Steps between C-alpha positions, in 0.01 A plus 500: 500500500297468816292190534173480687520480875220245524597142569274372224644632177342418169659296226574811293697654785694177549578480127619861499724433802644193326572696179679770698685241707629337181611846389706533819271735695600472870159621618330220307733245660419635845128484423523141372716402798245644741213333312656150494736496800260343752381225268851414378632487856205291613556261207872468583422443868246228422735333253807510723352491852793702627475871565864582422503294181169656397634852550805417291288340226260795505787747455662289232168484313475877476866539415464251216181666381673837491809361327289320239231761452588535132431126458136531605272414211127482518230644712499280809743661742367310806574166328848622400597616852361182661694293247819675610410443867426135426838446337680671785316288758561176309871581488498551879314172551747314277794642689372395841640193664183443700137559408394480864520873574234669709482859618293577808465864389238386248272406783555781744315772309183627658314391807363149474397218724719198565267295280544744211878500537502121523294467183706757311816317599365176353372672186841656444674167555262333258571764236875467561477125443360546149730466202611843366270458197193451715608751765549786256168432323313491833669812636431695181133399509413505868728770640555726199159457340629447149266350244576162351594677176750718685641199682547321168685804364724539805587130509528464122253213493168425337183631663376148568825410675473812719152388608622146565794618711281722718244222540760237591673738740170565676435125523844435648462779755155374593634146540786622718265709716237229548669341806556842656135596451379165635721539806367852565136399471540182705660695783201736528 
């Protein structure tokens, strides 16, 4: 089956691709991979803050999804694939000896001023300093655009807890960035 070439597919097209994927259709897997590859990689990169680890986690996510395609139940494929990515990333985080990993590649994309790069560096460090629970909720909401309901599904938590985690993560990041912002504005 050929799936639409447009980047914005409808829910029916996604559901059809998922059905065919579960039935072992290689074209459906390729379509789903193309549809979710950027967001899964971005999620892994934000969670792990290490380009090489993110690439490995991204690949492992799709391998696990393919291997366990027959286990998919339900109608929320995005939540299922992000749940797999989350588990892979948490396993990587647990296996690390140091949580103080930072990859400059995150901040070299695109042309930006020194001020922008400086601020992005501090934002990334603030996100890295969050506990994994808060970090994953914030990344799913702010970088991946998932709804609170989707976040709750991915993280296997109640909707209210998903909202609380995102809120608390934002507060912590804001608190950590306050001195940086004050320093920038005082120096102008």
